[in-house]
ChimeraX commands (.cxc) that place a marker at each C-alpha (Angstrom):
marker #1 position 5.91,42.65,-38.34 radius 0.5
marker #1 position 5.06,45.26,-40.57 radius 0.5
marker #1 position 2.43,48.08,-38.92 radius 0.5
marker #1 position 1.63,51.50,-40.71 radius 0.5
marker #1 position -1.13,53.77,-40.41 radius 0.5
marker #1 position -3.38,51.93,-42.72 radius 0.5
marker #1 position -3.21,48.65,-40.77 radius 0.5
marker #1 position -6.80,48.26,-38.53 radius 0.5
marker #1 position -6.97,46.71,-35.15 radius 0.5
marker #1 position -8.32,43.34,-37.13 radius 0.5
marker #1 position -5.48,43.62,-38.92 radius 0.5
marker #1 position -2.67,43.79,-36.05 radius 0.5
marker #1 position -4.80,40.95,-34.36 radius 0.5
marker #1 position -4.36,39.14,-37.35 radius 0.5
marker #1 position -0.65,39.91,-37.93 radius 0.5
marker #1 position 0.21,39.19,-33.91 radius 0.5
marker #1 position -1.77,35.83,-34.09 radius 0.5
marker #1 position -0.01,34.77,-37.13 radius 0.5
marker #1 position 3.47,35.40,-35.53 radius 0.5
marker #1 position 2.51,31.86,-33.20 radius 0.5
marker #1 position 4.62,33.61,-30.29 radius 0.5
marker #1 position 2.57,32.21,-27.50 radius 0.5
marker #1 position 0.06,35.11,-27.61 radius 0.5
marker #1 position -3.54,35.05,-28.86 radius 0.5
marker #1 position -5.02,38.77,-30.15 radius 0.5
marker #1 position -8.41,39.79,-30.26 radius 0.5
marker #1 position -10.66,42.60,-30.91 radius 0.5
marker #1 position -13.21,43.90,-28.38 radius 0.5
marker #1 position -15.95,46.45,-28.69 radius 0.5
marker #1 position -15.96,47.98,-25.02 radius 0.5
marker #1 position -18.76,50.58,-26.12 radius 0.5
marker #1 position -21.89,50.71,-27.29 radius 0.5
marker #1 position -22.45,54.65,-28.17 radius 0.5
marker #1 position -20.27,55.23,-30.08 radius 0.5
marker #1 position -18.20,51.95,-30.63 radius 0.5
marker #1 position -14.80,51.41,-28.50 radius 0.5
marker #1 position -13.07,49.19,-30.04 radius 0.5
marker #1 position -9.66,47.87,-28.24 radius 0.5
marker #1 position -6.94,45.24,-29.01 radius 0.5
marker #1 position -6.69,42.64,-26.31 radius 0.5
marker #1 position -4.14,40.53,-26.07 radius 0.5
marker #1 position -3.38,37.78,-23.61 radius 0.5
marker #1 position -0.58,34.75,-23.45 radius 0.5
marker #1 position -2.06,30.74,-24.28 radius 0.5
marker #1 position -0.06,29.71,-21.38 radius 0.5
marker #1 position -1.15,30.47,-17.48 radius 0.5
marker #1 position 1.43,30.92,-14.94 radius 0.5
marker #1 position 3.89,33.46,-13.77 radius 0.5
marker #1 position 6.70,32.61,-16.03 radius 0.5
marker #1 position 4.26,33.45,-18.77 radius 0.5
marker #1 position 3.90,36.78,-18.20 radius 0.5
marker #1 position 3.53,39.20,-21.33 radius 0.5
marker #1 position 5.50,41.70,-21.66 radius 0.5
marker #1 position 5.67,44.75,-24.42 radius 0.5
marker #1 position 9.06,45.52,-25.06 radius 0.5
marker #1 position 8.71,48.23,-28.05 radius 0.5
marker #1 position 5.43,49.80,-28.99 radius 0.5
marker #1 position 5.33,52.09,-31.94 radius 0.5
marker #1 position 1.59,52.64,-31.82 radius 0.5
marker #1 position -0.27,55.25,-30.48 radius 0.5
marker #1 position -2.93,52.35,-28.90 radius 0.5
marker #1 position -1.71,53.18,-25.67 radius 0.5
marker #1 position -0.75,49.74,-24.70 radius 0.5
marker #1 position -1.30,49.17,-20.69 radius 0.5
marker #1 position -1.24,45.62,-18.83 radius 0.5
marker #1 position -4.82,45.13,-16.99 radius 0.5
marker #1 position -3.98,41.75,-15.68 radius 0.5
marker #1 position -0.46,40.55,-14.70 radius 0.5
marker #1 position 0.02,36.90,-14.69 radius 0.5
marker #1 position 0.00,34.98,-11.79 radius 0.5
marker #1 position 0.14,31.10,-10.71 radius 0.5
marker #1 position -2.79,29.55,-8.75 radius 0.5
marker #1 position -2.19,29.16,-5.26 radius 0.5
marker #1 position -4.21,26.76,-2.76 radius 0.5
marker #1 position -4.40,24.99,0.30 radius 0.5
marker #1 position -4.10,21.10,0.75 radius 0.5
marker #1 position -4.76,19.65,4.14 radius 0.5
marker #1 position -2.01,18.25,6.03 radius 0.5
marker #1 position 0.52,20.64,4.25 radius 0.5
marker #1 position 1.05,24.20,6.06 radius 0.5
marker #1 position 2.17,26.46,3.49 radius 0.5
marker #1 position 0.10,27.03,0.37 radius 0.5
marker #1 position 1.12,24.99,-2.66 radius 0.5
marker #1 position 1.41,26.42,-6.25 radius 0.5
marker #1 position 0.70,25.48,-9.68 radius 0.5
marker #1 position 0.61,27.17,-13.31 radius 0.5
marker #1 position -2.73,25.92,-13.92 radius 0.5
marker #1 position -6.14,25.82,-12.20 radius 0.5
marker #1 position -6.64,21.82,-12.95 radius 0.5
marker #1 position -3.95,19.47,-12.13 radius 0.5
marker #1 position -3.64,15.73,-10.77 radius 0.5
marker #1 position -0.17,15.70,-9.26 radius 0.5
marker #1 position -0.99,16.58,-5.65 radius 0.5
marker #1 position -3.40,13.27,-4.36 radius 0.5
marker #1 position -2.95,10.43,-6.33 radius 0.5
marker #1 position -5.93,9.55,-8.34 radius 0.5
marker #1 position -7.54,13.01,-7.81 radius 0.5
marker #1 position -7.93,15.69,-10.63 radius 0.5
marker #1 position -8.11,19.18,-8.43 radius 0.5
marker #1 position -9.61,22.21,-10.94 radius 0.5
marker #1 position -9.62,25.79,-9.21 radius 0.5
marker #1 position -12.68,28.02,-9.32 radius 0.5
marker #1 position -12.75,31.70,-8.44 radius 0.5
marker #1 position -14.50,32.91,-5.46 radius 0.5
marker #1 position -14.35,31.59,-1.69 radius 0.5
marker #1 position -15.61,28.10,-2.82 radius 0.5
marker #1 position -14.38,25.23,-0.53 radius 0.5
marker #1 position -11.39,23.41,-2.00 radius 0.5
marker #1 position -13.22,20.16,-0.76 radius 0.5
marker #1 position -15.75,21.08,-3.95 radius 0.5
marker #1 position -13.33,20.96,-6.96 radius 0.5
marker #1 position -13.66,18.81,-9.69 radius 0.5
marker #1 position -12.38,15.12,-8.45 radius 0.5
marker #1 position -11.63,12.26,-10.85 radius 0.5
marker #1 position -14.33,9.62,-9.06 radius 0.5
marker #1 position -13.55,6.82,-11.60 radius 0.5
marker #1 position -9.78,7.04,-10.81 radius 0.5
marker #1 position -10.14,7.22,-7.12 radius 0.5
marker #1 position -12.94,4.63,-7.70 radius 0.5
marker #1 position -10.50,2.08,-9.43 radius 0.5
marker #1 position -7.81,2.81,-7.19 radius 0.5
marker #1 position -10.08,1.89,-4.15 radius 0.5
marker #1 position -11.27,-1.46,-6.10 radius 0.5
marker #1 position -7.49,-2.25,-6.63 radius 0.5
marker #1 position -7.08,-2.10,-2.84 radius 0.5
marker #1 position -9.93,-3.75,-1.58 radius 0.5
marker #1 position -9.34,-6.49,-4.59 radius 0.5
marker #1 position -5.62,-6.81,-2.84 radius 0.5
marker #1 position -6.67,-7.04,0.70 radius 0.5
marker #1 position -9.22,-9.49,-0.14 radius 0.5
marker #1 position -6.99,-12.06,-1.90 radius 0.5
marker #1 position -4.58,-11.72,1.00 radius 0.5
marker #1 position -7.47,-12.39,3.43 radius 0.5
marker #1 position -8.11,-15.41,1.25 radius 0.5
marker #1 position -4.71,-16.81,0.90 radius 0.5
marker #1 position -4.53,-16.89,4.66 radius 0.5
marker #1 position -7.48,-18.71,4.77 radius 0.5
marker #1 position -6.54,-21.25,2.34 radius 0.5
marker #1 position -3.10,-21.38,4.06 radius 0.5
marker #1 position -4.64,-22.26,7.37 radius 0.5
marker #1 position -7.46,-24.85,6.72 radius 0.5
marker #1 position -7.13,-27.65,8.96 radius 0.5
marker #1 position -9.02,-30.85,7.46 radius 0.5
marker #1 position -9.34,-34.43,8.50 radius 0.5
marker #1 position -9.35,-37.43,6.17 radius 0.5
marker #1 position -12.77,-38.81,7.34 radius 0.5
marker #1 position -11.92,-42.21,4.73 radius 0.5
marker #1 position -9.37,-43.34,6.50 radius 0.5
marker #1 position -9.23,-45.58,9.15 radius 0.5
marker #1 position -7.15,-43.26,11.51 radius 0.5
marker #1 position -8.66,-40.09,10.63 radius 0.5
marker #1 position -5.99,-38.40,9.92 radius 0.5
marker #1 position -5.71,-34.27,10.40 radius 0.5
marker #1 position -3.89,-32.53,7.72 radius 0.5
marker #1 position -3.33,-28.53,8.83 radius 0.5
marker #1 position -1.77,-25.96,6.47 radius 0.5
marker #1 position 1.29,-23.89,7.02 radius 0.5
marker #1 position -0.20,-21.12,8.76 radius 0.5
marker #1 position -3.28,-22.90,10.72 radius 0.5
marker #1 position -1.46,-22.17,14.34 radius 0.5
marker #1 position 0.42,-18.92,13.10 radius 0.5
marker #1 position -0.72,-16.24,15.51 radius 0.5
marker #1 position 1.63,-13.71,13.80 radius 0.5
marker #1 position -0.10,-13.51,10.84 radius 0.5
marker #1 position -3.92,-13.48,12.39 radius 0.5
marker #1 position -2.45,-10.62,15.00 radius 0.5
marker #1 position -1.25,-8.95,11.86 radius 0.5
marker #1 position -5.09,-9.35,9.81 radius 0.5
marker #1 position -6.68,-8.27,13.23 radius 0.5
marker #1 position -5.01,-5.16,13.32 radius 0.5
marker #1 position -5.72,-3.77,9.77 radius 0.5
marker #1 position -9.54,-4.77,10.41 radius 0.5
marker #1 position -9.14,-2.91,13.93 radius 0.5
marker #1 position -8.26,0.20,11.73 radius 0.5
marker #1 position -10.92,-0.44,8.92 radius 0.5
marker #1 position -13.55,-0.79,11.27 radius 0.5
marker #1 position -12.82,1.75,14.05 radius 0.5
marker #1 position -13.70,5.51,14.07 radius 0.5
marker #1 position -11.07,8.00,13.44 radius 0.5
marker #1 position -10.45,9.79,16.57 radius 0.5
marker #1 position -10.20,13.78,16.00 radius 0.5
marker #1 position -12.50,14.11,12.87 radius 0.5
marker #1 position -15.32,14.66,14.63 radius 0.5
marker #1 position -17.78,17.86,14.26 radius 0.5
marker #1 position -18.15,19.97,11.52 radius 0.5
marker #1 position -19.54,17.22,8.86 radius 0.5
marker #1 position -16.22,15.19,9.02 radius 0.5
marker #1 position -16.52,11.57,8.11 radius 0.5
marker #1 position -14.50,9.21,10.96 radius 0.5
marker #1 position -15.46,5.66,9.35 radius 0.5
marker #1 position -14.88,4.23,6.07 radius 0.5
marker #1 position -18.33,2.65,6.08 radius 0.5
marker #1 position -19.38,6.24,5.16 radius 0.5
marker #1 position -17.79,6.09,1.82 radius 0.5
marker #1 position -18.89,2.61,1.20 radius 0.5
marker #1 position -15.80,0.17,2.46 radius 0.5
marker #1 position -17.35,-2.13,5.03 radius 0.5
marker #1 position -15.93,-5.61,6.48 radius 0.5
marker #1 position -18.02,-8.95,5.67 radius 0.5
marker #1 position -18.25,-11.80,7.83 radius 0.5
marker #1 position -15.51,-13.59,6.80 radius 0.5
marker #1 position -13.06,-11.04,7.16 radius 0.5
marker #1 position -12.87,-9.15,3.30 radius 0.5
marker #1 position -14.30,-6.35,2.39 radius 0.5
marker #1 position -17.19,-5.11,0.61 radius 0.5
marker #1 position -17.05,-2.09,-1.30 radius 0.5
marker #1 position -20.13,0.47,-2.74 radius 0.5
marker #1 position -18.95,2.30,-4.87 radius 0.5
marker #1 position -22.09,4.72,-5.43 radius 0.5
marker #1 position -21.38,5.64,-1.13 radius 0.5
marker #1 position -18.06,6.96,-2.48 radius 0.5
marker #1 position -19.05,8.94,-5.32 radius 0.5
marker #1 position -21.54,10.66,-3.30 radius 0.5
marker #1 position -19.35,11.33,-0.91 radius 0.5
marker #1 position -16.62,12.67,-2.98 radius 0.5
marker #1 position -19.25,14.75,-4.61 radius 0.5
marker #1 position -20.38,16.21,-1.40 radius 0.5
marker #1 position -16.99,16.87,0.49 radius 0.5
marker #1 position -13.95,15.54,-1.27 radius 0.5
marker #1 position -11.84,17.42,1.24 radius 0.5
marker #1 position -13.42,15.15,4.22 radius 0.5
marker #1 position -13.08,11.96,2.29 radius 0.5
marker #1 position -9.33,12.96,2.05 radius 0.5
marker #1 position -9.20,14.11,5.79 radius 0.5
marker #1 position -10.47,10.47,6.55 radius 0.5
marker #1 position -8.17,8.68,4.18 radius 0.5
marker #1 position -4.87,10.68,4.68 radius 0.5
marker #1 position -5.38,12.70,7.97 radius 0.5
marker #1 position -4.98,16.03,8.43 radius 0.5
marker #1 position -2.08,18.08,10.30 radius 0.5
marker #1 position -3.34,17.46,13.80 radius 0.5
marker #1 position -4.71,13.81,13.54 radius 0.5
marker #1 position -3.71,10.58,11.04 radius 0.5
marker #1 position -6.04,9.49,8.66 radius 0.5
marker #1 position -6.94,5.40,8.35 radius 0.5
marker #1 position -4.37,4.89,5.95 radius 0.5
marker #1 position -1.66,6.12,8.47 radius 0.5
marker #1 position -1.68,3.08,10.83 radius 0.5
marker #1 position -1.26,0.20,7.26 radius 0.5
marker #1 position 1.48,2.77,6.30 radius 0.5
marker #1 position 3.62,2.46,9.11 radius 0.5
marker #1 position 2.66,-1.46,9.44 radius 0.5
marker #1 position 5.92,-2.91,6.78 radius 0.5
marker #1 position 8.54,-0.83,9.09 radius 0.5
marker #1 position 6.48,-2.03,12.37 radius 0.5
marker #1 position 6.52,-5.41,11.33 radius 0.5
marker #1 position 10.11,-5.71,9.68 radius 0.5
marker #1 position 12.09,-3.71,12.42 radius 0.5
marker #1 position 14.20,-4.95,15.15 radius 0.5
marker #1 position 11.81,-6.29,17.98 radius 0.5
marker #1 position 8.81,-6.35,15.72 radius 0.5
marker #1 position 6.61,-8.95,15.13 radius 0.5
marker #1 position 8.21,-10.55,12.22 radius 0.5
marker #1 position 11.78,-10.70,14.02 radius 0.5
marker #1 position 10.23,-12.04,17.20 radius 0.5
marker #1 position 8.55,-14.40,15.19 radius 0.5
marker #1 position 11.92,-15.49,13.18 radius 0.5
marker #1 position 13.72,-15.73,16.49 radius 0.5
marker #1 position 11.25,-17.67,18.06 radius 0.5
marker #1 position 11.13,-20.04,14.91 radius 0.5
marker #1 position 15.25,-19.95,15.35 radius 0.5
marker #1 position 14.82,-20.89,19.11 radius 0.5
marker #1 position 12.56,-23.27,18.27 radius 0.5
marker #1 position 14.48,-25.05,15.06 radius 0.5
marker #1 position 17.48,-24.82,17.65 radius 0.5
marker #1 position 15.82,-26.66,20.17 radius 0.5
marker #1 position 14.98,-29.40,18.00 radius 0.5
marker #1 position 18.53,-29.72,16.28 radius 0.5
marker #1 position 19.58,-30.12,20.16 radius 0.5
marker #1 position 17.47,-32.83,20.91 radius 0.5
marker #1 position 17.97,-34.75,17.87 radius 0.5
marker #1 position 21.80,-34.50,18.61 radius 0.5
marker #1 position 21.02,-35.62,21.83 radius 0.5
marker #1 position 19.08,-38.91,20.84 radius 0.5
marker #1 position 21.64,-39.58,18.64 radius 0.5
marker #1 position 24.03,-39.55,21.23 radius 0.5
marker #1 position 21.95,-41.73,23.68 radius 0.5
marker #1 position 21.43,-44.03,20.32 radius 0.5
marker #1 position 24.94,-43.97,19.96 radius 0.5
marker #1 position 25.63,-45.34,23.53 radius 0.5
marker #1 position 23.31,-47.29,23.32 radius 0.5
marker #1 position 24.80,-49.14,20.32 radius 0.5
marker #1 position 27.96,-49.19,21.79 radius 0.5
marker #1 position 26.93,-50.95,24.77 radius 0.5
marker #1 position 24.99,-53.42,22.90 radius 0.5
marker #1 position 27.95,-54.52,21.05 radius 0.5
marker #1 position 30.20,-54.40,24.16 radius 0.5
marker #1 position 27.22,-56.96,25.59 radius 0.5
marker #1 position 27.22,-58.97,22.29 radius 0.5
marker #1 position 31.06,-59.09,22.30 radius 0.5
marker #1 position 31.18,-60.23,26.15 radius 0.5
marker #1 position 28.68,-62.89,25.36 radius 0.5
marker #1 position 30.50,-64.18,22.21 radius 0.5
marker #1 position 33.49,-64.41,24.54 radius 0.5
marker #1 position 31.54,-66.50,27.19 radius 0.5
marker #1 position 30.04,-68.64,24.97 radius 0.5
marker #1 position 32.85,-69.67,23.23 radius 0.5
marker #1 position 34.60,-69.94,26.91 radius 0.5
marker #1 position 31.69,-72.60,27.83 radius 0.5
marker #1 position 32.17,-74.41,24.58 radius 0.5
marker #1 position 35.76,-74.86,25.02 radius 0.5
marker #1 position 35.24,-76.28,28.54 radius 0.5
marker #1 position 32.36,-78.22,27.44 radius 0.5
marker #1 position 34.57,-79.92,25.05 radius 0.5
marker #1 position 37.58,-80.56,27.62 radius 0.5
marker #1 position 34.85,-82.17,30.19 radius 0.5
marker #1 position 33.62,-84.52,27.60 radius 0.5
marker #1 position 37.42,-85.32,26.81 radius 0.5
marker #1 position 38.13,-86.05,30.15 radius 0.5
marker #1 position 34.83,-88.36,30.77 radius 0.5
marker #1 position 35.61,-90.04,27.52 radius 0.5
marker #1 position 32.73,-88.98,25.84 radius 0.5
marker #1 position 33.38,-88.32,22.58 radius 0.5
marker #1 position 33.22,-90.26,19.38 radius 0.5
marker #1 position 34.72,-93.75,20.13 radius 0.5
marker #1 position 33.22,-96.79,18.12 radius 0.5
marker #1 position 33.27,-100.95,18.91 radius 0.5
marker link #1:1,2 radius 0.2
marker link #1:2,3 radius 0.2
marker link #1:3,4 radius 0.2
marker link #1:4,5 radius 0.2
marker link #1:5,6 radius 0.2
marker link #1:6,7 radius 0.2
marker link #1:7,8 radius 0.2
marker link #1:8,9 radius 0.2
marker link #1:9,10 radius 0.2
marker link #1:10,11 radius 0.2
marker link #1:11,12 radius 0.2
marker link #1:12,13 radius 0.2
marker link #1:13,14 radius 0.2
marker link #1:14,15 radius 0.2
marker link #1:15,16 radius 0.2
marker link #1:16,17 radius 0.2
marker link #1:17,18 radius 0.2
marker link #1:18,19 radius 0.2
marker link #1:19,20 radius 0.2
marker link #1:20,21 radius 0.2
marker link #1:21,22 radius 0.2
marker link #1:22,23 radius 0.2
marker link #1:23,24 radius 0.2
marker link #1:24,25 radius 0.2
marker link #1:25,26 radius 0.2
marker link #1:26,27 radius 0.2
marker link #1:27,28 radius 0.2
marker link #1:28,29 radius 0.2
marker link #1:29,30 radius 0.2
marker link #1:30,31 radius 0.2
marker link #1:31,32 radius 0.2
marker link #1:32,33 radius 0.2
marker link #1:33,34 radius 0.2
marker link #1:34,35 radius 0.2
marker link #1:35,36 radius 0.2
marker link #1:36,37 radius 0.2
marker link #1:37,38 radius 0.2
marker link #1:38,39 radius 0.2
marker link #1:39,40 radius 0.2
marker link #1:40,41 radius 0.2
marker link #1:41,42 radius 0.2
marker link #1:42,43 radius 0.2
marker link #1:43,44 radius 0.2
marker link #1:44,45 radius 0.2
marker link #1:45,46 radius 0.2
marker link #1:46,47 radius 0.2
marker link #1:47,48 radius 0.2
marker link #1:48,49 radius 0.2
marker link #1:49,50 radius 0.2
marker link #1:50,51 radius 0.2
marker link #1:51,52 radius 0.2
marker link #1:52,53 radius 0.2
marker link #1:53,54 radius 0.2
marker link #1:54,55 radius 0.2
marker link #1:55,56 radius 0.2
marker link #1:56,57 radius 0.2
marker link #1:57,58 radius 0.2
marker link #1:58,59 radius 0.2
marker link #1:59,60 radius 0.2
marker link #1:60,61 radius 0.2
marker link #1:61,62 radius 0.2
marker link #1:62,63 radius 0.2
marker link #1:63,64 radius 0.2
marker link #1:64,65 radius 0.2
marker link #1:65,66 radius 0.2
marker link #1:66,67 radius 0.2
marker link #1:67,68 radius 0.2
marker link #1:68,69 radius 0.2
marker link #1:69,70 radius 0.2
marker link #1:70,71 radius 0.2
marker link #1:71,72 radius 0.2
marker link #1:72,73 radius 0.2
marker link #1:73,74 radius 0.2
marker link #1:74,75 radius 0.2
marker link #1:75,76 radius 0.2
marker link #1:76,77 radius 0.2
marker link #1:77,78 radius 0.2
marker link #1:78,79 radius 0.2
marker link #1:79,80 radius 0.2
marker link #1:80,81 radius 0.2
marker link #1:81,82 radius 0.2
marker link #1:82,83 radius 0.2
marker link #1:83,84 radius 0.2
marker link #1:84,85 radius 0.2
marker link #1:85,86 radius 0.2
marker link #1:86,87 radius 0.2
marker link #1:87,88 radius 0.2
marker link #1:88,89 radius 0.2
marker link #1:89,90 radius 0.2
marker link #1:90,91 radius 0.2
marker link #1:91,92 radius 0.2
marker link #1:92,93 radius 0.2
marker link #1:93,94 radius 0.2
marker link #1:94,95 radius 0.2
marker link #1:95,96 radius 0.2
marker link #1:96,97 radius 0.2
marker link #1:97,98 radius 0.2
marker link #1:98,99 radius 0.2
marker link #1:99,100 radius 0.2
marker link #1:100,101 radius 0.2
marker link #1:101,102 radius 0.2
marker link #1:102,103 radius 0.2
marker link #1:103,104 radius 0.2
marker link #1:104,105 radius 0.2
marker link #1:105,106 radius 0.2
marker link #1:106,107 radius 0.2
marker link #1:107,108 radius 0.2
marker link #1:108,109 radius 0.2
marker link #1:109,110 radius 0.2
marker link #1:110,111 radius 0.2
marker link #1:111,112 radius 0.2
marker link #1:112,113 radius 0.2
marker link #1:113,114 radius 0.2
marker link #1:114,115 radius 0.2
marker link #1:115,116 radius 0.2
marker link #1:116,117 radius 0.2
marker link #1:117,118 radius 0.2
marker link #1:118,119 radius 0.2
marker link #1:119,120 radius 0.2
marker link #1:120,121 radius 0.2
marker link #1:121,122 radius 0.2
marker link #1:122,123 radius 0.2
marker link #1:123,124 radius 0.2
marker link #1:124,125 radius 0.2
marker link #1:125,126 radius 0.2
marker link #1:126,127 radius 0.2
marker link #1:127,128 radius 0.2
marker link #1:128,129 radius 0.2
marker link #1:129,130 radius 0.2
marker link #1:130,131 radius 0.2
marker link #1:131,132 radius 0.2
marker link #1:132,133 radius 0.2
marker link #1:133,134 radius 0.2
marker link #1:134,135 radius 0.2
marker link #1:135,136 radius 0.2
marker link #1:136,137 radius 0.2
marker link #1:137,138 radius 0.2
marker link #1:138,139 radius 0.2
marker link #1:139,140 radius 0.2
marker link #1:140,141 radius 0.2
marker link #1:141,142 radius 0.2
marker link #1:142,143 radius 0.2
marker link #1:143,144 radius 0.2
marker link #1:144,145 radius 0.2
marker link #1:145,146 radius 0.2
marker link #1:146,147 radius 0.2
marker link #1:147,148 radius 0.2
marker link #1:148,149 radius 0.2
marker link #1:149,150 radius 0.2
marker link #1:150,151 radius 0.2
marker link #1:151,152 radius 0.2
marker link #1:152,153 radius 0.2
marker link #1:153,154 radius 0.2
marker link #1:154,155 radius 0.2
marker link #1:155,156 radius 0.2
marker link #1:156,157 radius 0.2
marker link #1:157,158 radius 0.2
marker link #1:158,159 radius 0.2
marker link #1:159,160 radius 0.2
marker link #1:160,161 radius 0.2
marker link #1:161,162 radius 0.2
marker link #1:162,163 radius 0.2
marker link #1:163,164 radius 0.2
marker link #1:164,165 radius 0.2
marker link #1:165,166 radius 0.2
marker link #1:166,167 radius 0.2
marker link #1:167,168 radius 0.2
marker link #1:168,169 radius 0.2
marker link #1:169,170 radius 0.2
marker link #1:170,171 radius 0.2
marker link #1:171,172 radius 0.2
marker link #1:172,173 radius 0.2
marker link #1:173,174 radius 0.2
marker link #1:174,175 radius 0.2
marker link #1:175,176 radius 0.2
marker link #1:176,177 radius 0.2
marker link #1:177,178 radius 0.2
marker link #1:178,179 radius 0.2
marker link #1:179,180 radius 0.2
marker link #1:180,181 radius 0.2
marker link #1:181,182 radius 0.2
marker link #1:182,183 radius 0.2
marker link #1:183,184 radius 0.2
marker link #1:184,185 radius 0.2
marker link #1:185,186 radius 0.2
marker link #1:186,187 radius 0.2
marker link #1:187,188 radius 0.2
marker link #1:188,189 radius 0.2
marker link #1:189,190 radius 0.2
marker link #1:190,191 radius 0.2
marker link #1:191,192 radius 0.2
marker link #1:192,193 radius 0.2
marker link #1:193,194 radius 0.2
marker link #1:194,195 radius 0.2
marker link #1:195,196 radius 0.2
marker link #1:196,197 radius 0.2
marker link #1:197,198 radius 0.2
marker link #1:198,199 radius 0.2
marker link #1:199,200 radius 0.2
marker link #1:200,201 radius 0.2
marker link #1:201,202 radius 0.2
marker link #1:202,203 radius 0.2
marker link #1:203,204 radius 0.2
marker link #1:204,205 radius 0.2
marker link #1:205,206 radius 0.2
marker link #1:206,207 radius 0.2
marker link #1:207,208 radius 0.2
marker link #1:208,209 radius 0.2
marker link #1:209,210 radius 0.2
marker link #1:210,211 radius 0.2
marker link #1:211,212 radius 0.2
marker link #1:212,213 radius 0.2
marker link #1:213,214 radius 0.2
marker link #1:214,215 radius 0.2
marker link #1:215,216 radius 0.2
marker link #1:216,217 radius 0.2
marker link #1:217,218 radius 0.2
marker link #1:218,219 radius 0.2
marker link #1:219,220 radius 0.2
marker link #1:220,221 radius 0.2
marker link #1:221,222 radius 0.2
marker link #1:222,223 radius 0.2
marker link #1:223,224 radius 0.2
marker link #1:224,225 radius 0.2
marker link #1:225,226 radius 0.2
marker link #1:226,227 radius 0.2
marker link #1:227,228 radius 0.2
marker link #1:228,229 radius 0.2
marker link #1:229,230 radius 0.2
marker link #1:230,231 radius 0.2
marker link #1:231,232 radius 0.2
marker link #1:232,233 radius 0.2
marker link #1:233,234 radius 0.2
marker link #1:234,235 radius 0.2
marker link #1:235,236 radius 0.2
marker link #1:236,237 radius 0.2
marker link #1:237,238 radius 0.2
marker link #1:238,239 radius 0.2
marker link #1:239,240 radius 0.2
marker link #1:240,241 radius 0.2
marker link #1:241,242 radius 0.2
marker link #1:242,243 radius 0.2
marker link #1:243,244 radius 0.2
marker link #1:244,245 radius 0.2
marker link #1:245,246 radius 0.2
marker link #1:246,247 radius 0.2
marker link #1:247,248 radius 0.2
marker link #1:248,249 radius 0.2
marker link #1:249,250 radius 0.2
marker link #1:250,251 radius 0.2
marker link #1:251,252 radius 0.2
marker link #1:252,253 radius 0.2
marker link #1:253,254 radius 0.2
marker link #1:254,255 radius 0.2
marker link #1:255,256 radius 0.2
marker link #1:256,257 radius 0.2
marker link #1:257,258 radius 0.2
marker link #1:258,259 radius 0.2
marker link #1:259,260 radius 0.2
marker link #1:260,261 radius 0.2
marker link #1:261,262 radius 0.2
marker link #1:262,263 radius 0.2
marker link #1:263,264 radius 0.2
marker link #1:264,265 radius 0.2
marker link #1:265,266 radius 0.2
marker link #1:266,267 radius 0.2
marker link #1:267,268 radius 0.2
marker link #1:268,269 radius 0.2
marker link #1:269,270 radius 0.2
marker link #1:270,271 radius 0.2
marker link #1:271,272 radius 0.2
marker link #1:272,273 radius 0.2
marker link #1:273,274 radius 0.2
marker link #1:274,275 radius 0.2
marker link #1:275,276 radius 0.2
marker link #1:276,277 radius 0.2
marker link #1:277,278 radius 0.2
marker link #1:278,279 radius 0.2
marker link #1:279,280 radius 0.2
marker link #1:280,281 radius 0.2
marker link #1:281,282 radius 0.2
marker link #1:282,283 radius 0.2
marker link #1:283,284 radius 0.2
marker link #1:284,285 radius 0.2
marker link #1:285,286 radius 0.2
marker link #1:286,287 radius 0.2
marker link #1:287,288 radius 0.2
marker link #1:288,289 radius 0.2
marker link #1:289,290 radius 0.2
marker link #1:290,291 radius 0.2
marker link #1:291,292 radius 0.2
marker link #1:292,293 radius 0.2
marker link #1:293,294 radius 0.2
marker link #1:294,295 radius 0.2
marker link #1:295,296 radius 0.2
marker link #1:296,297 radius 0.2
marker link #1:297,298 radius 0.2
marker link #1:298,299 radius 0.2
marker link #1:299,300 radius 0.2
marker link #1:300,301 radius 0.2
marker link #1:301,302 radius 0.2
marker link #1:302,303 radius 0.2
marker link #1:303,304 radius 0.2
marker link #1:304,305 radius 0.2
marker link #1:305,306 radius 0.2
marker link #1:306,307 radius 0.2
marker link #1:307,308 radius 0.2
marker link #1:308,309 radius 0.2
marker link #1:309,310 radius 0.2
marker link #1:310,311 radius 0.2
marker link #1:311,312 radius 0.2
marker link #1:312,313 radius 0.2
marker link #1:313,314 radius 0.2
marker link #1:314,315 radius 0.2
marker link #1:315,316 radius 0.2
marker link #1:316,317 radius 0.2
view
């Protein structure tokens, strides 16, 4: 970039911008009477990795750094150490939440939040849970055929499965109970406070307006309610641990599997014992029939002998 004594500040700024070197140059009037024009050069990207360094300065402008490049540092409930980002706006910390950092001592809980994305996620969760409740209810139906003479009853495969109902009952309990340890300071303790309630049929109802209001008022309190804090677990903790509790050795599914296996073994033993008894009964019947047949044959032989001895037979005169 050629610079000589005839180059003005505006011309120098234009030459710098034409380099497309990741910096932006502009001319600022810092005075009034007399005017005090200065050249301002700043990087177009934020973060410490985009720090601007003047390597060679063959002008008499007296270049100096007025603000060093730095990363944004912030804290999130649940993390002891501050988190760092090169931008002030990001969405890779809390799923579905866009955080926009601002100057000053403004509470992080009041950072901009992508309410629409959070609402969509909650809608997806509520719909999935309601589908589960509806499926279990459908598979647990017990119906009676009133048009038949025997009034036969048909039961679904989950009608008498206490394990499934125990799991659903546990989840309902978590969703309707207050989170202990979040009381005070305006903290939220119930999902109902952010628009998620349980209906009489066991499904969930969701009030999106109530969630939006809670997020606008205090995003941090909503996050603490769902995700917990460093000291207290949130509503999401028990369901997140549920798969491990269900499938681990000694868990509900393992105990249920062993119980069903034991029942199947007992039924198979009963069938085997019944088959043995049937075999023994058949053998006894066959032996009895054979003995009766021998006896009948003997009687027939004796009868023929007696008839012959008495002269009773087929003589004709």
